[in-house]
N, C-alpha and C positions, 0 to 999 in steps of 0.2 A: 460531599465533593465526590466526582463521580472520576472513573481514571480518565474520561475521555475531556473532561472538561480540566483537569490537572496539566494534561498535556499542552491543551490548547493555552491554557493559562502560562505556559513555560515558554514555548514558541514565540507567545506573543510579547512576553518580556523580552525574551533577547531580541526582538523587533526592535524594540523601545528603547532599549539597554543601549542598542551599536546605533542608533539616530542620536541617542541623547552625545555620545561619546562623538559622533561626528561634528553635532553641532558646537561642540566645545572646542573644534578644533586639536581631537588628541589623535595620536597613533594608541596601538594594545600594548605596546612597548613602554610608551612614556607614563600610562595608568598604571600598569603593573609594577614597573619601577615605583610611582609616587605610592602605591597602596601596597607596599612590600609583600607582593604575591609572585610566583612565576609567571611568564608570560602564557604559560600552559594552561592557568586556571581561569584569566580572562579569555581566553581563545575558545576553552571548552562551555564556559559560562556564555559568551555571544553565539557559540552554536548551539545551547539548548541542550548539552550534552547532560552539564551538571544544574543543581542548583545552585541559589545564591541564602547566604542566612540575612535574615533582615536585618542584623547589626551591620554587613559587610554591605549591602546594598544601602543603608544608612549613609555609610562614609564614601561610597561610589557615587552617589548623588551629590552629597556635597561638596565634592570635588570636581563634577560636570559643571557645578551651577543651576541645581536644578532646585528652584527655592520655592517653587508653587505648591501648595500644601496640598491642596486638591488632587493633584498630579502623582506627588511622593506616594501621596496616599494609596493612591490606585496601583503604583509599583509597587508598595509596600504587602498589600492585600494579594496580588500576583505573586509573589514570592513565597507568600503563605501558603497558597493555594497548590503551588507548583510542585510540591515536594516528592510527590509519589510519582514517578513517570512509570510508563508502563514498559513491560518486558528487562527491563533494566538487569532482573535476575537470569538473563541470556545473552548477557553483555561478551561470555565465552564463544557462544556459537556466532553471533551476528555481529560485524563490522558498524562503526557509528552511521553510516549512511543507512542501514537497515531499519538502525535503531530509531533514526530519522522517521523513514517511512512509514515505522508499525506507531510511532507516535501521531504522526499524523491522519494514519487509517481510521485510530480509535476516536480521532477529535473532528474529520472532516466534516463537512454538512453536505456535501455531496461527492461522491466516487464514481469515478469513469474509469476502467482499465480494460485494456484489447490484449486478447491471449490468442496467439498465433500456434502457441508448438502445444502448451500443456494446460489442462485445468488450473484458473488462478487459483491460490490458497484458502481464500474463503470460501471458495465453495467444494473444496476437495472433501472427500469420503477419509477416514483415516487408512483403511486398506488402501484407497489409492495414492493418500501421503507416503506410506512407506515403499509402495513399489517405486515411485518418482527418487524418493530418496535415496533411495539404496545404489539406484542408476546415476545420480549427481554426485555421491559421495560412498565409492564402494568400498573404501578404505573405514568408511564409519562403523563402531561397535554399534552393538545392540543397544545399549545404553544412550548412547549419542542419540542415535536415531528417535530410542524412546522421548527423551527429553526434545528434539525437535519436533515431534511429535504434539508434545505435549505444548508447547511454544505457539504451533501453528492451530491446533485448536482452539487455545486462550482468544486467538485474535478471531476467529471464526464468531466472539460473542456481539460483534458489529449488527450480524444479520438478526440478533435478537433484539435490537434496538432502533428499530427500522422507523419508527414514530419521529425519531429523532434526526433522521437522514435519509437520503434517496441513494441507491447502488445501481450502476449501469455496468452492463457486462455486453462487450461483444466476442463472440467465439470465434475462432476460424472453424469451417466443419473440421479441418483434418485433427482439432482438437477431439472429437467426437468420435471422427473415425480412428483413432489411433487406439489400439487395447495395451493399456497399461497394467501390469497386473493378473493380467488373463482375463477372459471372458465374464466370468462370474463376478470379479471385482469392477470391470469397465461398467458391467450391466447395473451394478447398484449405484455404480458412481453418474451414469446417465438420468436415472431415476432420481436420483439425491440432487439433480441440478433442474430436472422436473418439475419438483416438488415445489424449489426454492422460486422457480421462474412465478410460480402462481401466486406468490406474495405479492401484494398492492405497492408496495414502495422498493421492488427491486425489478430490474426491468433485465432481462438475460436475450440478446439478438445471434444469429447465427448468420454468419459472413460464408456464403456458398461459395463451391471450388468454381462455379459458374460465373462470378464476379470477374475473373481473371485477374491481369494485373492491378493492382491496388494499391492504397498509400501505405498498408499495413504490412507490408511486405520489407519494411525500414526495420519492425522490429515489435517486439511489447513495451506498453507501456500503460502508465496508471495517472490521472490526474486529479488532486484535492481540492475541492473547492469550498469556499468559508465564506459567512455571512458579511456583506460589504462591511467594510471597517475593523473585523475582528483579525482578518490576516489575509495575506495574498495569497492568491491561489499557486499551487506547486505543481510541478510536472514531475515526474521520475521515468526514466526511461531507462531498460534493462539491456546489457549486453549480452555477449554467448555465451558467456561463464554463467549466466541467472545471476549477476551483481545487478543491486540498481544504484542510479546515480541520479542527484536531484539537479536540475536543470536552473541556475539563475537568471535567465532569461526571460521576462514579460512576453514579451514578441515571441519566443521560441514557445512558451504555454497556451499562448492565443494559437499559435498555429496546428499544435496538437489538439486543441479541440477544435479545429474548424475540421483536422484530420480522421477525430472520432465522431463527428456529426456525418460526415461525408460515409465512415464504415459504415455507420448505424443506416444510410438510405441506401446501401449497397447491400444491406444484409436481405433475407428471406421474410414476409409478413405474414408465412402461415402461424399458426397457433404453435408456441413453441413446446410449451407443457404437451401437446399431445406428438408431436413430431419425435420429442425426445424419447416419450415414452414407446413410439412405433421403432425407433432406433435401438430402444434396450432390448426391444421382443426380438429384432432382426437378428443382432446380436447373439441372442443366445440360441436360437436356431442355426447360425453360423454360417450367413447368405450374404453377407454384407460387405468384406474384405477383398482386398484385390488378389491377393492370395486366392481365394476361392473361385472368384473369375477366371484365373488364369487355369486353375484343375479343371474346369468346365472348358475352356478353349482347345486343354490339350486331349478330352474327351473324345 
Protein backbone atom coordinates (compact mmCIF):
# COMPACT_ATOMS: atom_id res chain seq x y z
CA UNK A 1 0.00 0.00 0.00
CA UNK A 2 1.57 3.29 -1.10
CA UNK A 3 1.23 6.56 0.77
CA UNK A 4 -0.77 8.05 -2.12
CA UNK A 5 -3.25 5.17 -2.16
CA UNK A 6 -3.61 5.34 1.64
CA UNK A 7 -4.41 9.04 1.36
CA UNK A 8 -6.98 8.42 -1.36
CA UNK A 9 -8.62 5.62 0.63
CA UNK A 10 -9.06 7.82 3.69
CA UNK A 11 -10.45 10.65 1.59
CA UNK A 12 -12.90 8.26 -0.08
CA UNK A 13 -13.85 6.75 3.27
CA UNK A 14 -14.65 10.13 4.82
CA UNK A 15 -16.94 10.90 1.87
CA UNK A 16 -18.75 7.55 2.19
CA UNK A 17 -19.22 7.94 5.94
CA UNK A 18 -20.65 11.43 5.55
CA UNK A 19 -23.06 10.15 2.88
CA UNK A 20 -24.14 7.24 5.09
CA UNK A 21 -24.84 9.50 8.04
CA UNK A 22 -26.83 11.95 5.94
CA UNK A 23 -28.79 9.10 4.34
CA UNK A 24 -29.72 7.95 7.86
CA UNK A 25 -30.93 11.47 8.66
CA UNK A 26 -28.53 11.90 11.58
CA UNK A 27 -26.52 14.87 12.82
CA UNK A 28 -22.90 14.60 13.87
CA UNK A 29 -23.84 15.44 17.45
CA UNK A 30 -26.51 12.73 17.57
CA UNK A 31 -24.11 10.11 16.22
CA UNK A 32 -21.34 11.12 18.60
CA UNK A 33 -23.73 10.81 21.53
CA UNK A 34 -24.98 7.40 20.45
CA UNK A 35 -21.42 6.11 19.92
CA UNK A 36 -20.26 7.68 23.21
CA UNK A 37 -17.64 9.68 21.33
CA UNK A 38 -16.77 13.34 21.62
CA UNK A 39 -18.27 15.36 18.75
CA UNK A 40 -14.70 16.32 17.80
CA UNK A 41 -13.83 12.68 17.10
CA UNK A 42 -16.56 12.24 14.51
CA UNK A 43 -15.86 15.62 12.97
CA UNK A 44 -12.19 14.70 12.54
CA UNK A 45 -13.07 11.30 11.05
CA UNK A 46 -15.45 12.88 8.53
CA UNK A 47 -12.83 15.51 7.70
CA UNK A 48 -10.27 12.80 6.98
CA UNK A 49 -7.94 14.17 9.65
CA UNK A 50 -7.79 10.87 11.56
CA UNK A 51 -8.44 7.25 10.72
CA UNK A 52 -11.07 4.99 12.24
CA UNK A 53 -10.52 1.53 13.69
CA UNK A 54 -12.23 -1.46 12.12
CA UNK A 55 -14.25 -2.11 15.30
CA UNK A 56 -15.43 1.50 15.52
CA UNK A 57 -16.36 1.42 11.84
CA UNK A 58 -18.41 -1.76 12.25
CA UNK A 59 -20.39 -0.17 15.09
CA UNK A 60 -20.84 3.07 13.16
CA UNK A 61 -22.14 1.32 10.04
CA UNK A 62 -24.54 -0.77 12.12
CA UNK A 63 -25.90 2.41 13.71
CA UNK A 64 -26.34 3.96 10.25
CA UNK A 65 -28.26 0.89 9.13
CA UNK A 66 -25.71 -0.08 6.48
CA UNK A 67 -26.32 -3.85 6.20
CA UNK A 68 -25.14 -4.54 2.65
CA UNK A 69 -22.25 -6.96 3.16
CA UNK A 70 -20.42 -5.98 -0.02
CA UNK A 71 -20.49 -2.28 0.81
CA UNK A 72 -19.54 -2.95 4.42
CA UNK A 73 -16.58 -5.02 3.28
CA UNK A 74 -15.41 -2.27 0.93
CA UNK A 75 -15.57 0.35 3.69
CA UNK A 76 -13.72 -1.90 6.13
CA UNK A 77 -11.00 -2.43 3.53
CA UNK A 78 -10.74 1.34 3.12
CA UNK A 79 -10.29 1.73 6.87
CA UNK A 80 -7.57 -0.92 6.97
CA UNK A 81 -5.70 0.63 4.06
CA UNK A 82 -5.90 4.24 5.20
CA UNK A 83 -4.13 4.07 8.56
CA UNK A 84 -0.94 5.84 7.43
CA UNK A 85 -1.64 9.32 6.10
CA UNK A 86 1.20 11.39 4.62
CA UNK A 87 2.88 14.20 6.53
CA UNK A 88 1.13 13.64 9.88
CA UNK A 89 4.54 13.98 11.52
CA UNK A 90 4.46 17.65 10.51
CA UNK A 91 1.25 18.52 12.34
CA UNK A 92 3.17 21.03 14.44
CA UNK A 93 4.10 22.93 11.27
CA UNK A 94 0.98 22.59 9.11
CA UNK A 95 -2.68 23.35 9.80
CA UNK A 96 -5.41 20.82 8.96
CA UNK A 97 -6.26 22.50 5.64
CA UNK A 98 -2.70 22.18 4.41
CA UNK A 99 -2.44 18.60 5.64
CA UNK A 100 -5.54 17.88 3.55
CA UNK A 101 -3.87 19.65 0.63
CA UNK A 102 -0.78 17.44 1.02
CA UNK A 103 -2.86 14.25 1.17
CA UNK A 104 -4.67 15.20 -2.04
CA UNK A 105 -1.40 16.19 -3.70
CA UNK A 106 -0.06 12.68 -3.07
CA UNK A 107 -3.25 10.99 -4.25
CA UNK A 108 -4.32 13.08 -7.25
CA UNK A 109 -4.39 11.67 -10.74
CA UNK A 110 -3.97 15.14 -12.28
CA UNK A 111 -2.67 18.29 -10.57
CA UNK A 112 -3.03 21.76 -12.08
CA UNK A 113 -1.29 24.63 -10.29
CA UNK A 114 -0.98 28.33 -11.06
CA UNK A 115 1.91 30.20 -9.44
CA UNK A 116 1.93 34.00 -9.78
CA UNK A 117 4.43 34.90 -7.04
CA UNK A 118 6.91 32.14 -6.20
CA UNK A 119 7.91 28.80 -7.66
CA UNK A 120 5.40 26.11 -6.53
CA UNK A 121 6.75 23.96 -3.69
CA UNK A 122 7.01 20.76 -5.72
CA UNK A 123 9.30 22.51 -8.23
CA UNK A 124 11.59 24.29 -5.76
CA UNK A 125 15.26 23.53 -5.16
CA UNK A 126 16.35 23.25 -1.53
CA UNK A 127 18.28 26.54 -1.71
CA UNK A 128 15.26 28.35 -3.10
CA UNK A 129 13.04 26.82 -0.40
CA UNK A 130 15.26 28.14 2.36
CA UNK A 131 15.41 31.62 0.86
CA UNK A 132 11.61 31.84 0.60
CA UNK A 133 10.99 30.33 4.05
CA UNK A 134 13.30 32.86 5.72
CA UNK A 135 11.26 35.68 4.20
CA UNK A 136 7.85 34.16 5.03
CA UNK A 137 8.89 33.16 8.59
CA UNK A 138 11.73 35.45 9.70
CA UNK A 139 11.26 34.34 13.32
CA UNK A 140 11.71 30.63 12.53
CA UNK A 141 14.79 28.89 13.91
CA UNK A 142 17.12 26.92 11.67
CA UNK A 143 15.75 23.70 13.18
CA UNK A 144 12.21 24.66 12.17
CA UNK A 145 13.34 25.61 8.68
CA UNK A 146 15.23 22.32 8.38
CA UNK A 147 12.06 20.37 9.21
CA UNK A 148 9.98 22.46 6.82
CA UNK A 149 12.52 21.83 4.05
CA UNK A 150 12.46 18.11 4.86
CA UNK A 151 8.68 18.10 4.51
CA UNK A 152 8.74 20.02 1.24
CA UNK A 153 11.36 17.71 -0.24
CA UNK A 154 9.19 14.75 0.77
CA UNK A 155 6.32 16.31 -1.19
CA UNK A 156 8.46 16.17 -4.32
CA UNK A 157 8.14 12.40 -4.41
CA UNK A 158 5.13 13.03 -6.66
CA UNK A 159 7.63 14.06 -9.34
CA UNK A 160 9.17 10.60 -9.24
CA UNK A 161 5.89 8.77 -9.88
CA UNK A 162 4.68 10.53 -13.00
CA UNK A 163 3.58 7.27 -14.61
CA UNK A 164 0.69 7.38 -12.15
CA UNK A 165 -0.19 11.05 -12.64
CA UNK A 166 0.06 14.17 -14.78
CA UNK A 167 1.26 17.52 -13.47
CA UNK A 168 0.45 20.86 -15.11
CA UNK A 169 1.91 24.20 -14.01
CA UNK A 170 1.42 27.74 -15.23
CA UNK A 171 4.04 30.17 -13.89
CA UNK A 172 3.76 33.91 -14.20
CA UNK A 173 6.82 35.51 -15.77
CA UNK A 174 7.41 37.40 -12.50
CA UNK A 175 8.10 34.07 -10.76
CA UNK A 176 11.05 33.51 -13.07
CA UNK A 177 12.28 37.11 -13.01
CA UNK A 178 12.17 37.56 -9.22
CA UNK A 179 15.60 36.69 -7.82
CA UNK A 180 15.17 34.74 -4.57
CA UNK A 181 18.27 33.83 -2.59
CA UNK A 182 20.71 35.54 -4.95
CA UNK A 183 21.62 35.07 -8.60
CA UNK A 184 23.37 31.72 -8.16
CA UNK A 185 20.41 30.22 -6.29
CA UNK A 186 17.93 31.55 -8.82
CA UNK A 187 20.00 30.34 -11.76
CA UNK A 188 20.02 26.79 -10.36
CA UNK A 189 16.28 27.06 -9.72
CA UNK A 190 15.58 28.02 -13.33
CA UNK A 191 17.74 25.17 -14.61
CA UNK A 192 15.92 22.77 -12.30
CA UNK A 193 12.53 23.83 -13.68
CA UNK A 194 13.92 23.46 -17.21
CA UNK A 195 15.00 19.88 -16.49
CA UNK A 196 11.59 19.03 -15.00
CA UNK A 197 9.78 20.51 -18.01
CA UNK A 198 11.46 17.91 -20.21
CA UNK A 199 9.70 15.03 -18.43
CA UNK A 200 6.78 13.67 -20.47
CA UNK A 201 4.18 13.81 -17.67
CA UNK A 202 5.11 17.30 -16.43
CA UNK A 203 3.88 20.31 -18.40
CA UNK A 204 5.18 23.75 -17.44
CA UNK A 205 3.94 26.89 -19.18
CA UNK A 206 4.97 30.52 -18.73
CA UNK A 207 2.46 33.36 -18.65
CA UNK A 208 4.27 36.43 -20.05
CA UNK A 209 3.94 40.03 -18.91
CA UNK A 210 2.65 40.81 -22.40
CA UNK A 211 -0.57 38.92 -21.64
CA UNK A 212 -1.70 41.98 -19.67
CA UNK A 213 -4.62 41.68 -17.25
CA UNK A 214 -5.72 38.07 -16.93
CA UNK A 215 -7.80 35.79 -14.62
CA UNK A 216 -4.70 34.71 -12.69
CA UNK A 217 -4.47 38.15 -11.11
CA UNK A 218 -6.96 36.88 -8.51
CA UNK A 219 -4.23 34.74 -6.98
CA UNK A 220 -2.63 31.29 -6.84
CA UNK A 221 -4.70 28.11 -6.90
CA UNK A 222 -4.40 24.35 -7.28
CA UNK A 223 -6.87 21.82 -8.67
CA UNK A 224 -6.62 18.12 -7.85
CA UNK A 225 -8.42 15.73 -10.20
CA UNK A 226 -9.25 12.05 -9.71
CA UNK A 227 -10.52 9.20 -11.89
CA UNK A 228 -14.30 9.20 -12.27
CA UNK A 229 -15.95 7.56 -9.29
CA UNK A 230 -12.92 7.73 -6.99
CA UNK A 231 -13.49 11.20 -5.61
CA UNK A 232 -14.67 14.66 -6.60
CA UNK A 233 -12.13 17.09 -8.03
CA UNK A 234 -10.96 19.54 -5.37
CA UNK A 235 -9.91 23.18 -5.59
CA UNK A 236 -7.55 24.94 -3.17
CA UNK A 237 -7.04 28.69 -3.25
CA UNK A 238 -4.23 30.54 -1.51
CA UNK A 239 -4.57 33.80 0.41
CA UNK A 240 -2.10 36.69 0.74
CA UNK A 241 -0.43 34.99 3.71
CA UNK A 242 0.25 31.79 1.82
CA UNK A 243 -2.49 29.77 3.55
CA UNK A 244 -4.46 27.31 1.42
CA UNK A 245 -8.20 26.78 1.73
CA UNK A 246 -10.35 24.13 0.02
CA UNK A 247 -13.41 25.26 -1.92
CA UNK A 248 -16.55 23.22 -1.32
CA UNK A 249 -18.40 24.23 -4.47
CA UNK A 250 -18.29 21.98 -7.54
CA UNK A 251 -19.27 24.99 -9.66
CA UNK A 252 -16.35 27.01 -8.29
CA UNK A 253 -13.93 24.17 -9.00
CA UNK A 254 -15.23 24.03 -12.57
CA UNK A 255 -14.81 27.82 -12.97
CA UNK A 256 -11.22 27.62 -11.79
CA UNK A 257 -10.53 24.74 -14.14
CA UNK A 258 -11.75 26.89 -17.03
CA UNK A 259 -9.59 29.73 -15.65
CA UNK A 260 -6.55 27.44 -15.70
CA UNK A 261 -7.21 26.47 -19.31
CA UNK A 262 -7.49 30.16 -20.21
CA UNK A 263 -4.13 30.85 -18.56
CA UNK A 264 -2.61 28.02 -20.57
CA UNK A 265 -3.98 29.59 -23.76
CA UNK A 266 -2.38 32.92 -22.82
CA UNK A 267 1.00 31.30 -22.12
CA UNK A 268 3.88 31.37 -24.55
CA UNK A 269 4.23 28.60 -27.12
CA UNK A 270 8.05 28.67 -27.25
CA UNK A 271 10.01 25.63 -26.04
CA UNK A 272 9.98 26.21 -22.27
CA UNK A 273 13.07 24.10 -21.55
CA UNK A 274 15.20 26.14 -23.95
CA UNK A 275 13.74 29.43 -22.75
CA UNK A 276 14.46 28.65 -19.09
CA UNK A 277 18.06 27.72 -19.85
CA UNK A 278 18.40 31.03 -21.71
CA UNK A 279 16.94 32.93 -18.76
CA UNK A 280 19.35 31.16 -16.40
CA UNK A 281 22.32 32.15 -18.57
CA UNK A 282 21.19 35.78 -18.75
CA UNK A 283 20.69 35.83 -15.01
CA UNK A 284 24.28 34.72 -14.50
CA UNK A 285 25.43 37.50 -16.80
CA UNK A 286 23.41 40.02 -14.76
CA UNK A 287 21.59 41.65 -17.67
CA UNK A 288 18.00 40.60 -17.10
CA UNK A 289 16.49 42.67 -14.30
CA UNK A 290 14.89 46.09 -13.97
CA UNK A 291 17.72 47.42 -11.81
CA UNK A 292 20.17 46.76 -14.65
CA UNK A 293 17.93 48.52 -17.18
CA UNK A 294 17.55 51.55 -14.89
CA UNK A 295 21.32 51.73 -14.45
CA UNK A 296 21.79 51.64 -18.23
CA UNK A 297 19.25 54.47 -18.62
CA UNK A 298 21.07 56.55 -15.99
CA UNK A 299 24.39 56.05 -17.76
